[in-house]
C-alpha positions as CSV (number, residue, x, y, z in Angstrom):
1,M,15.0,8.7,-9.2
2,P,11.9,6.8,-8.2
3,D,9.4,8.0,-5.9
4,P,10.8,7.2,-2.5
5,T,7.4,6.3,-0.9
6,A,7.1,3.6,-3.5
7,T,10.5,1.8,-2.5
8,A,10.8,1.8,1.1
9,P,7.1,1.4,2.8
10,P,6.5,-0.2,6.0
11,K,6.4,-3.8,5.8
12,A,3.1,-5.3,5.6
13,V,1.7,-7.0,8.6
14,R,0.9,-10.6,8.7
15,P,-2.0,-12.0,10.6
16,L,-1.0,-13.2,13.9
17,D,-2.1,-16.7,15.1
18,E,-2.6,-17.6,18.5
19,A,0.8,-19.2,19.2
20,T,2.4,-16.0,18.1
21,M,0.2,-13.8,20.1
22,W,1.1,-16.0,23.0
23,A,4.6,-15.6,22.6
24,A,4.5,-12.0,22.4
25,L,2.3,-11.8,25.5
26,A,4.8,-14.0,27.4
27,A,7.7,-11.8,26.3
28,R,5.7,-8.6,27.3
29,D,6.4,-7.5,23.6
30,A,5.5,-3.6,23.2
31,A,5.8,-3.9,19.5
32,A,2.6,-6.0,19.6
33,D,0.6,-3.5,21.3
34,G,-2.1,-2.1,19.0
35,R,-2.1,-5.4,17.1
36,F,-4.3,-7.3,19.5
37,V,-5.3,-7.4,23.2
38,F,-5.8,-10.3,25.6
39,A,-8.5,-10.9,28.0
40,V,-8.4,-13.3,31.1
41,R,-11.5,-15.3,31.7
42,T,-10.9,-15.3,35.6
43,T,-10.6,-11.7,36.3
44,G,-12.8,-10.3,33.4
45,V,-10.1,-7.9,32.4
46,Y,-8.3,-7.4,28.9
47,C,-5.1,-5.9,28.7
48,R,-2.0,-5.0,26.2
49,P,0.4,-7.4,25.3
50,S,3.1,-5.4,27.2
51,C,1.2,-5.4,30.5
52,P,3.5,-5.8,33.4
53,S,0.6,-7.3,35.6
54,R,1.0,-10.9,36.8
55,A,1.1,-13.5,33.8
56,A,-2.1,-15.5,33.6
57,R,-2.5,-19.2,32.8
58,R,-2.6,-19.9,29.1
59,E,-6.2,-21.8,29.4
60,N,-7.7,-18.6,31.1
61,V,-6.4,-16.2,28.2
62,R,-8.6,-15.1,25.4
63,F,-7.2,-12.8,22.3
64,Y,-9.2,-10.1,20.6
65,P,-8.2,-7.8,17.6
66,G,-8.8,-4.9,19.8
67,P,-10.4,-3.1,22.9
68,S,-14.1,-3.1,21.2
69,E,-14.0,-6.8,20.5
70,A,-12.8,-7.5,24.1
71,E,-15.7,-5.2,25.6
72,A,-18.2,-6.6,23.3
73,A,-17.1,-10.2,24.8
74,G,-17.8,-8.5,28.4
75,Y,-14.5,-7.7,29.4
76,R,-13.4,-4.2,31.0
77,P,-10.2,-2.5,30.4
78,C,-7.1,-2.8,33.0
79,R,-6.6,0.1,35.0
80,R,-2.9,-0.5,34.8
81,C,-2.0,-0.7,31.0
82,R,-5.0,1.3,29.9
83,P,-5.5,-0.9,26.7
84,D,-8.6,1.3,25.8
85,A,-6.4,4.4,25.7
86,A,-3.6,5.1,22.9
87,G,-0.3,3.7,24.0
88,P,3.1,5.1,23.1
89,A,3.1,3.4,19.6
90,E,-0.3,4.6,18.8
91,R,0.4,8.2,20.0
92,R,3.5,8.3,17.5
93,R,1.5,7.0,14.7
94,E,-1.3,9.4,15.3
95,A,1.3,12.1,15.6
96,V,2.8,11.1,12.3
97,A,-0.5,11.1,10.8
98,R,-1.1,14.7,11.5
99,A,1.9,15.6,10.1
100,C,1.1,13.8,6.9
101,R,-2.2,15.8,6.9
102,L,-0.2,19.0,7.5
103,I,1.9,18.4,4.7
104,E,-0.8,17.5,2.4
105,R,-2.7,20.9,3.2
106,A,0.5,23.2,3.1
107,E,1.0,25.1,0.0
108,T,4.8,25.2,0.5
109,E,6.8,22.4,2.4
110,P,6.4,22.6,6.1
111,A,9.8,23.1,8.2
112,L,10.8,20.1,9.9
113,D,11.0,22.0,13.5
114,A,7.4,23.2,12.7
115,L,6.2,19.5,12.0
116,A,8.1,18.4,15.1
117,A,6.7,21.0,17.4
118,E,3.0,20.2,16.5
119,A,3.8,16.3,17.1
120,G,5.3,17.4,20.5
121,L,8.9,15.9,19.7
122,S,12.5,17.2,19.1
123,A,13.2,17.6,15.2
124,H,15.7,14.6,15.2
125,H,13.3,12.3,17.3
126,F,10.5,13.3,15.2
127,H,12.4,12.8,11.9
128,R,13.3,9.3,13.1
129,V,10.0,8.3,14.1
130,F,8.4,9.7,10.8
131,R,10.8,7.7,8.8
132,A,10.3,4.6,10.7
133,I,6.5,4.5,10.4
134,T,6.2,5.9,7.0
135,G,9.5,4.6,5.3
136,V,10.4,8.0,4.2
137,T,11.4,11.3,5.5
138,P,9.2,14.2,6.1
139,R,11.0,16.1,3.0
140,A,10.6,12.9,0.6
141,Y,6.8,12.8,1.6
142,A,6.2,16.4,0.9
143,R,8.0,16.4,-2.2
144,A,6.2,13.1,-3.6
145,R,2.9,14.9,-2.7
146,R,3.5,17.8,-4.4
147,A,4.3,15.8,-7.5
148,E,0.9,14.1,-7.1
149,R,-0.7,17.6,-6.6
150,L,0.8,18.6,-10.1
151,A,0.0,15.4,-11.7
152,A,-3.6,16.0,-10.7
153,A,-3.4,19.8,-12.1
154,L,-1.7,19.1,-15.5
155,P,-4.7,18.0,-17.4
156,T,-6.6,21.3,-16.8
157,A,-4.1,23.9,-16.2
158,G,-3.7,26.4,-18.9
159,T,0.1,25.8,-19.3
160,V,2.5,23.2,-17.6
161,T,4.3,26.2,-16.0
162,E,1.1,27.4,-14.5
163,A,0.5,23.8,-13.0
164,L,3.9,23.8,-11.7
165,Y,3.6,26.9,-9.5
166,A,-0.3,26.0,-8.5
167,A,1.3,22.6,-7.1
168,G,3.9,24.7,-4.9
169,Y,7.1,24.6,-7.1
170,N,9.2,27.4,-6.8
171,A,11.7,26.4,-9.1
172,P,10.1,24.4,-12.0
173,S,13.5,23.4,-13.4
174,R,13.9,21.0,-10.5
175,F,10.7,19.3,-11.1
176,Y,11.4,18.8,-14.9
177,A,14.7,16.9,-13.8
178,E,12.4,14.4,-12.0
179,A,9.4,14.4,-14.2
180,P,9.8,11.2,-16.2
181,E,10.3,9.2,-13.2
182,R,7.4,10.9,-11.2
183,L,4.8,10.8,-14.0
184,G,6.1,8.2,-16.4
185,M,6.4,10.8,-19.2
186,S,7.2,14.5,-19.8
187,P,4.7,16.8,-18.1
188,T,3.6,18.2,-21.3
189,A,2.6,14.4,-22.5
190,Y,1.1,13.7,-19.3
191,R,-1.0,17.0,-19.7
192,R,-2.2,15.7,-23.0
193,G,-3.3,12.3,-21.8
194,G,-0.2,10.5,-22.8
195,A,0.3,12.2,-25.8
196,G,3.8,11.3,-27.4
197,A,3.9,8.3,-25.1
198,R,4.5,4.9,-26.7
199,I,3.0,1.9,-24.9
200,R,3.6,-1.6,-26.2
201,F,0.7,-4.1,-25.5
202,G,-0.2,-7.8,-26.4
203,V,-3.5,-9.7,-25.6
204,G,-3.2,-13.5,-25.1
205,A,-4.7,-16.4,-22.8
206,C,-3.7,-17.8,-19.4
207,A,-5.2,-20.3,-16.8
208,L,-7.2,-17.4,-15.6
209,G,-8.9,-16.3,-18.9
210,A,-7.7,-13.3,-21.2
211,I,-4.9,-11.1,-20.2
212,L,-3.5,-8.0,-21.4
213,V,0.0,-6.8,-20.8
214,A,1.3,-3.2,-21.6
215,A,4.6,-1.6,-21.2
216,S,5.8,2.0,-21.4
217,E,9.4,3.0,-21.7
218,R,9.9,2.6,-17.9
219,G,8.3,-0.9,-17.6
220,V,5.2,-2.9,-17.5
221,C,2.5,-0.6,-16.9
222,A,-0.7,-2.9,-17.1
223,I,-1.5,-6.3,-16.4
224,L,-5.2,-6.7,-16.9
225,L,-7.4,-9.9,-16.6
226,G,-11.0,-10.7,-17.9
227,D,-12.9,-12.8,-19.9
228,D,-13.3,-10.5,-23.0
229,P,-9.8,-9.4,-24.9
230,D,-11.7,-6.5,-26.4
231,A,-13.1,-5.3,-22.9
232,L,-9.2,-5.3,-21.7
233,V,-8.0,-3.3,-24.7
234,R,-10.8,-0.7,-24.2
235,D,-9.5,-0.6,-20.8
236,L,-6.1,0.2,-22.0
237,Q,-7.3,2.8,-24.3
238,D,-9.2,4.7,-21.5
239,R,-6.1,4.6,-19.4
240,F,-3.7,6.0,-22.0
241,A,-6.4,8.1,-24.1
242,A,-3.7,10.0,-26.2
243,A,-0.9,7.6,-26.1
244,E,0.5,5.8,-29.1
245,L,-0.6,2.0,-28.6
246,V,1.4,-0.5,-30.6
247,G,1.8,-4.3,-30.8
248,G,4.7,-5.8,-29.3
249,D,7.9,-6.7,-30.7
250,A,10.0,-9.8,-30.1
251,V,11.4,-8.2,-26.7
252,F,8.1,-7.5,-25.4
253,E,6.6,-11.0,-26.4
254,A,9.2,-12.3,-24.2
255,W,7.9,-10.1,-21.5
256,M,4.5,-11.1,-22.0
257,A,5.4,-14.6,-21.7
258,R,6.9,-14.1,-18.4
259,V,4.0,-12.2,-16.9
260,I,1.7,-15.1,-18.2
261,G,4.3,-17.3,-16.4
262,L,3.8,-15.3,-13.3
263,V,-0.2,-16.0,-13.3
264,E,0.7,-19.6,-13.7
265,A,3.1,-19.7,-10.8
266,P,2.5,-16.7,-8.7
267,G,5.3,-17.5,-6.2
268,R,8.1,-17.1,-8.9
269,G,7.7,-13.4,-8.8
270,L,8.4,-11.2,-11.9
271,D,11.9,-9.9,-12.6
272,L,10.7,-7.2,-14.9
273,P,10.6,-3.4,-14.4
274,L,7.5,-1.8,-13.5
275,D,5.8,1.3,-14.2
276,I,3.5,1.5,-11.3
277,G,2.2,5.2,-11.1
278,G,-0.5,5.8,-9.0
279,T,-0.7,8.5,-6.2
280,V,1.6,8.8,-3.2
281,F,-1.0,6.8,-1.0
282,Q,-1.5,4.3,-3.7
283,Q,2.2,3.5,-4.2
284,R,2.7,3.1,-0.3
285,V,-0.4,0.6,-0.2
286,W,0.9,-1.3,-3.2
287,E,4.4,-1.8,-1.9
288,A,3.0,-2.9,1.5
289,L,1.1,-5.5,-0.6
290,R,4.3,-6.8,-2.4
291,R,5.7,-7.2,1.1
292,I,3.2,-10.0,1.9
293,P,4.9,-13.4,1.6
294,V,3.9,-15.5,-1.1
295,G,1.1,-18.0,0.2
296,E,0.1,-15.8,3.0
297,T,-2.7,-13.0,3.4
298,A,-3.1,-10.0,5.0
299,S,-6.3,-8.0,5.8
300,Y,-7.2,-4.5,4.9
301,A,-6.9,-3.4,8.3
302,E,-3.7,-4.9,8.8
303,I,-2.3,-3.1,5.5
304,A,-3.7,-0.1,6.9
305,R,-1.7,-0.3,9.9
306,A,1.3,-1.1,8.3
307,I,1.5,1.9,6.6
308,G,0.9,3.7,9.4
309,L,-2.8,5.0,8.8
310,P,-5.0,2.5,10.9
311,A,-8.0,4.5,10.2
312,A,-7.6,4.4,6.4
313,V,-9.1,0.8,5.9
314,R,-11.7,1.9,3.2
315,A,-8.7,3.9,1.4
316,V,-6.9,0.8,1.3
317,A,-9.6,-1.1,-0.1
318,M,-9.8,1.5,-2.9
319,A,-6.0,1.7,-3.7
320,C,-6.3,-2.2,-4.0
321,G,-9.2,-1.8,-6.4
322,A,-7.1,0.9,-8.4
323,N,-4.2,-1.6,-9.0
324,A,-3.8,-2.3,-12.7
325,L,-0.8,-4.5,-12.3
326,A,-2.6,-7.9,-11.4
327,V,-0.6,-10.6,-9.7
328,A,2.7,-8.3,-10.0
329,I,1.0,-6.2,-7.2
330,P,-0.7,-9.0,-5.0
331,C,-3.8,-7.4,-4.1
332,H,-5.3,-10.9,-4.4
333,R,-3.4,-11.7,-0.9
334,V,-5.5,-9.1,0.8
335,V,-8.7,-10.5,2.6
336,R,-11.3,-9.5,4.9
337,S,-10.8,-9.5,8.4
338,D,-12.7,-12.5,8.9
339,G,-10.7,-14.3,6.2
340,A,-13.3,-14.1,3.7
341,L,-12.4,-13.3,-0.1
342,S,-13.9,-10.1,-1.4
343,G,-13.3,-7.1,-3.4
344,Y,-11.0,-8.4,-6.2
345,R,-11.2,-6.3,-9.3
346,W,-10.8,-9.3,-11.7
347,G,-13.2,-11.5,-9.6
348,V,-13.3,-13.3,-6.6
349,E,-13.1,-16.9,-8.4
350,R,-9.5,-15.6,-9.9
351,K,-8.5,-14.5,-6.3
352,R,-9.4,-17.8,-5.0
353,A,-7.4,-19.6,-7.9
354,L,-4.4,-17.4,-7.5
355,L,-4.5,-18.0,-3.6
356,A,-4.8,-21.9,-4.4
357,R,-2.1,-21.7,-6.7
358,E,0.2,-20.1,-4.2
359,A,-0.7,-22.6,-1.3
360,E,0.1,-25.4,-3.8
361,E,3.7,-23.9,-4.8
362,G,4.2,-23.8,-1.0
363,E,3.4,-27.3,-0.3
364,G,5.6,-28.2,-3.2
């Protein structure tokens, strides 16, 4: 079955406009805590959206992304709601982040009771909170991390079995049953750099220049954009050094046409299976990107908060840069906190063009 972290991540957070923030403030919406703070010009104080203090007049309210920005503007924290301290939602996210780190460092899967005790919660409550924030259960997260360790160990291990035990598998047969879904091929083929895997590919032209589309037995595994078709082929060869790369047949040509159609009109979506690959963290980021609505953008910081790891902004940017499925996984919809375009693997001008196309589709 597919990696659960790739199919049910938290929903990506959209940038908030002032009207939305004012509505959240008027409703004392605790769900908005951590997404912004508001300051009152007449008192010089800033608060959480859920602060129970007396409502301020709209003309006296200013909105800021967080406490540091409000304090830089000269405001002091409210003594009632303590916006500069971690609130309940932040404490839950931090507890889950600590649990994730414990799972990642552990040689064997930690018991649910032990993780819950570390978080200071009951096992039932911790399980529910963990799933709400990460989109998966603690056990599913642990299994996905173990599979990731195995993928990293396979290329240099003496044998596949040696890598299995080093990654923490006590019953190798269990992983062999799941390996094709987790690795995209058998463990032996993965260890040999894709040896034995057959990947169809084709190179063509689209409105953004040259395009390479490749597909494994599981689905589309690469959509690469650029100016030099030969460079795109070399990129594919580097990715699957020992795989058999073959030209596409009639079915694949139809797939390629649909991918090119996606580039021409990103809002249409792509109704084809994807072989996403990547690490557990990358999969969480990429699935969060796929939840950003067509025609809208989100910042790297917002994506980090959406996956429950608000401090992982740089890692989110790196995951966007590692995406090999251009447009299908819409990393072009991620912008800087100030709305500026940057950091697109296939060039900022292509990013600008894709966003412009989506905006035009929305107007149409």
